[in-house]
C-alpha positions, 0 to 999 in steps of 0.5 A, spaced: 519 215 219 520 220 225 513 223 226 513 230 229 509 231 235 504 237 236 507 243 240 502 246 245 503 251 250 501 249 257 497 256 258 491 255 254 485 259 254 479 254 257 474 260 259 471 260 252 466 256 248 468 253 241 462 257 238 464 263 241 471 263 239 470 260 232 464 264 229 468 271 232 474 268 228 470 267 222 467 274 222 473 278 224 477 273 219 483 272 224 486 265 226 485 261 232 490 259 237 491 257 244 485 254 246 482 248 251 475 246 249 472 240 253 465 237 253 462 241 248 457 239 242 457 244 236 451 243 231 451 246 224 457 250 224 460 252 217 467 256 217 472 256 212 479 257 210 481 258 218 488 256 221 486 253 228 493 252 232 495 249 239 488 247 241 486 241 245 479 238 244 477 233 249 470 230 249 467 235 243 462 233 238 461 236 231 454 235 228 453 237 221 459 241 221 463 244 215 470 246 216 472 247 208 479 249 207 480 249 215 487 247 217 489 244 224 496 245 226 499 242 233 492 240 235 490 234 240 483 231 239 481 226 245 475 222 245 472 227 240 466 225 235 468 229 228 463 224 224 461 226 217 464 233 217 466 236 211 473 237 211 475 238 204 481 241 202 483 242 210 489 239 213 491 236 220 499 237 221 503 235 227 496 233 230 494 227 235 487 224 234 486 219 240 480 215 241 475 219 237 470 218 231 472 220 224 467 215 220 464 218 214 468 225 214 470 228 207 477 229 207 478 230 199 484 234 197 486 234 204 494 234 207 495 230 213 502 230 215 505 228 222 499 225 225 497 220 230 491 217 229 490 212 234 484 207 236 479 212 232 474 209 227 474 212 221 469 207 217 467 210 210 472 216 210 473 219 204 481 221 203 481 221 196 486 225 193 489 227 199 497 228 201 498 223 207 505 223 210 509 221 216 502 219 219 501 213 224 494 209 223 494 205 230 488 200 231 483 204 227 477 201 223 478 204 216 473 199 213 471 201 206 475 208 206 476 211 200 484 212 199 484 213 191 489 217 188 492 219 194 500 220 195 502 216 201 509 217 204 513 214 210 506 212 213 505 206 218 498 202 218 499 198 225 493 193 227 488 197 222 482 194 219 483 196 212 477 191 209 474 193 203 478 200 202 479 203 195 487 204 194 486 205 186 491 209 183 495 210 190 502 207 190 503 203 196 510 202 195 514 201 201 508 201 206 508 195 211 501 192 211 503 186 215 499 185 221 493 189 218 486 186 215 487 187 208 481 183 206 477 185 200 481 191 198 480 195 192 486 196 187 487 196 179 494 192 179 500 196 180 498 200 186 501 194 191 508 194 187 513 195 193 508 194 198 510 189 204 505 183 206 506 177 209 504 170 206 497 169 208 496 176 205 499 175 199 495 169 198 489 173 199 491 178 194 492 173 189 485 170 190 483 177 189 486 177 182 482 171 180 488 166 181 487 160 184 492 158 189 493 150 190 498 145 193 501 140 188 498 134 187 
């Protein structure tokens, strides 16, 4: 898998606030391109069906915000908090999310492609029915996420905590789960066909299915 990295111009506009830029773009129905936002807290912002591209967000917090159908293309988030945002039917494409927080956000029916998500807690995040391709989840706490009915391709989980994550009706064929915590993951049966696990993980998965593993007498 070769992930496409974000392509961002060096000349970013850093003189305007998120609220000013996004509200004006929403009212006048144009897209947002080429901004650097930092050290901002945004509360109660509700926008939809907007394309946000070539933007950098540093130490930005979004509280009680709804970005339904919003697309982030060629963007970078560093030390940001997007927890509990509604991003239904949105997308992250060629984007990096580093040392941020995505816990509890709603990403149902979203498109996540060519994304690096690193050192970013996303506990209880809802990825249901998302299309996930060429994504690297690195050192992320993904405890109790919903990843049911997803389409996952060419994606890596590296040193992630997937405890209790729901993978029902999601094919993990070709996905290497070694080195990740998969204790108590939820599946119906065929989701793990073709997935790669180590011996200890395999024993744990067998026990999840109610089969007791014992040495010979």
